[in-house]
N, C-alpha and C positions, 0 to 999 in steps of 0.2 A: 732753314731750320725753324721749327716752331718755337715761340717764345716761352712756352710752358706746356706741360701735360695737364692732366685733369685731376691729379691728386688733391683732395680736399676742396675741389671746386663744387659749387652748389648748382645742381642741374635739375630744373623743373620741367618734367615731361608730361604732357597731356596725353590721354589715351594710352597709358603705359601698362595696362593690365594684360595685354596680349599683343601678338603680331610684331610689327616693326617697332612700336614704342617699347615693348618689353625687351626686344633685342638690343635696342640702343641703350636702355637702362643697364643691361648686363655688361655691355661693352664698356660703358663709362665706369661701372662698378669695378671692373677688372683693373682700372687705373687708380682705384682708391677714391672715387668721387662720392660726394653726398648726393643721393638721388631721391627726388620727390616723385613718387608714383601717383599721379593725379588722374583718376579715372572714375567712371561711374560704377564699375563692377566691384562691389564690396562683398557680395555673396556669390556662391558658385552658380553658374548658368547651366541650365539643363543640357545644352549642346555645345557651348563654347568654353574652352579651358581658360583658367586664369582669373585671379582677382588681384586687387591691389595688395592684399596681404600675402598671397603666394609669391608674387613678384618681389615684394619686400624681403621675404626669406631668401629668395634666389640672389637678390642684390647683395645681401649681407654675406651669403656663402661665397660670392664671387670676390669679396674684398672691399665692398663699399659700405656706406651707412645709408639707411633707408628711412624715408618718411612716407608711409602710405596715407593718402588723403582721398576720401570719396569726393568726387567733384563732377558736376555737370557744367561744362564750359559755357552753357547758355545762361547761367545764373550769375548775374553781376556781383551780387553780395557775396555769394559763395566763392567766386574767383578771388575777390579782394581778401576774403578771410583766409583762403588757402595760401595766398602770397604772404600774408601777415604771419601765419603759422610757420611757414618756411623760414622767414627771416628770424622769428623768435627761436626756432630750433637750431638753425645753422649760421645765423648772423648776417645773411645776405643772399643774393642770387647772382650767379655768374653767367648762367646759360638758360635760355628758354627754348624748348623744342615744341613747336605747335604741330603735334602729331595727330591729335584727335580729329576724326573725320567721319562724316556720314556719306554713304553712297546710295544713289538711286538713279539707275540707268533707264530712262524712258523719254519718249518724245513729249512735245508740249501738251497734246490733248490727253495723254495718258499719265500726266503728272498731277496728282491731287495737290491742292494747295497746302494740305497738312504736310506732305512730303517736301514741297518746295520750302516751306517755312523751316522744317527740320534741317535740311542740308544747308540752307543759308545761315541759319542760326549757329550751327555747329562749326561749319567750315570757315566762312568769312567773318562772321560776327565774333565767333569764339577766338579766332586768331587775333583779330583786332583788340578784343577785350583783354585777353591774357597778355598780349604785348603791352597794352596801355598800363596794366596793373604792375608789370614787372620792370618796365623801363626806368622808373625812378631808382630802383635798386641796382639795375644793370649799370647805370651811370657811375655807381660807386665801385664797380669791378675793374680789375686790372686789364682783363681781356674778355670783354662781354660779347656774347653772341646770341642772336635769335636765329633759329633755323626752322623754316616752314617747309613741311612736306607737301609741296605743291609744284605744278608743272611749269615749264617755260611758257611764256605768253606767245602762243602761236595763233594769230588771228585769222586762220583759214576757216571758211564757212563749214567745212566738213567736220570740224571738231564741235560745232554748235548744233548742227541740224538734227542729230539723233538723240541728243541728251542735253538740251539747252540749259535746263535748270542746274544740272550737275556741273556742266562746264562753267557756268557763271559763278557758281560757288567756289570751285577750285581756282579759277582765274582770279577771283576776289582775294584769295589767300596770296596769290602771286603778285597782285597789285599792292598788297601790304608790303611785300618784299621790296618792290620797286620804289614805293614812296618812302617807307621808313628808312631804307638804306641811305637815301639822300638826306632825309630829315634829320637823322641822328648820326650822320657821318662825323660832324664836328665833336660829338660826344664820345667818339671812338667805339660806338656800338655797331658791330657787324650784323647785317640782316641779309640772309641768303635763303634760297630755296634749294631743295634736293628732291629729285624725282628718279624713279628707276627706269633703266633702259628697257627692262622686260617686266611682265607682270610678276608680282611677288606672291608667294604661296601663303596667303593670309586667309582668315575666315571670310573676308569680303570677296575674295576671288572664288573661294569654295562655294559660297552661297549664291553669287550673282552670275557666275560664268560656267560653261560646260566643263566637265572633269578633264577633258583633253587640254584645256588651257592651264589647269592646275599642274598637270604633268609637264607642261611647257614653260613653267615658271621657275624663278630662282628663290632661294631661301631668304628670309628676312635678314640674315646675317650680312648680306652684301650691303644693304642699306645702313646697317649699324657700322660696318667698317668704313664706309664712305663718310658717314656723318662724323665719325671720330676724326678723320683727316681734316674736315672742315672746321671742327670745333677747336682743334689745337693750333689753327692758323692765327696769324696776327690780325686781330679784329680791325685794325686801322688800315690794313693792306688788302684784305679780302672781304669785300662787301658788295651787295647789289648783284650777285651772281645767281644764275639758274643752273645749278650743277646737275649732272647726270651721274648716277652712282658708278657706272662702269668707267666713265671718263676720269672721274676723280681717282679711282683706284689704279688705272693705267698710268696716270701721271705720278703716282707714288710707287711704281715699280711692280704692281701686281700683274701677273701674266696668266696664272691658272684660274680660269673662271669656272671650270668644271666643278670645283669645290663648292660652288654656290648653287649648282643645278639640282632641282628635284629629280630629274631624270636626264643624266648626261647625254643620253642617246636621242632625246626628243628635240626637235627644232624649237628654238626659243620663240615665245610669243611677245612681240613688241607691245609695250604699254600704251595706253591712251595718250594722246596729245603729242606723240612723237612720230615723225615720218620714217 
C-alpha cells in the first residue's frame, strides 16, 4: 500500500508544456496536486501545441493547482529562481520530474557541436542542475521523489554507434539516477528512472521518425500512469530503479494495453535502448 497519494503534494515538472510532461502534470492534477509547469514554451509555437499557460489551465480544470513558469533548464540562475518561486507559492517541493529533453539522432561525424552542446546541456546538465536545486527542499518532504525520464544503463555498443552524443546525454541522466539514489538514500529521497517499452507518440517521434513509427507508438498517458505508481510509492523503499512503463503497470494489475495504443492493430515499435 502506498504511504500517501498526491493530494496537495508539490510537483515540479520540467518540459511540461506538451507530450509526456503535460500528461504527467494532468495525472497528478487529477489527484489534487500542486503542479509547477516549468518549460520554455510561453507563447504558441507555429507547429507544436501547448504552452505553460494552456497546460496550467488544464491542470486547474483537472482538479490541481498550477504554477506556470517559463524556464530554460540550461540557465542556472533561472532554475534556482524557479525553485524559489515554487517554494514561495506552495511552501516546499515534494517531487521533481526531470522530463525536459532534447533529441538529436545522428552519428559522430554528422553531429554539429552546437547540437552536442544542446542535448548535453538540456539532458544531463539540466537533470543534474534541477536536482541540485530541488534536493534541499525535497529533504523536508515526507515522501520525496526525483523521477528522471531516462533509459536503463545498457552498455552495449549498438546503443552508442549510431547516435553516440544522444546516448551519452540520456545515459548521463540515468547515471544521475544511479548516483543520487545512493547519495541521498539516507535522506529518504527516492531517485528513479522511467522509460517506455515502446515509442511514445510525442512531437519528438513525429518530427524525428517515419510516420509508421508514430502509428506503432503508444499514447503519453501510459507514461503518466506508470509515473503515478512510482511517485506514490514509499521513497525509502523504492529507489535506484530503472523502471519500464509497461512493467510498472503490469505489477499494479493493468492488463489492457490496447487503451494506450495509437493504432491497436499496428505492431508496436520498441523504444531505443531496450532489447
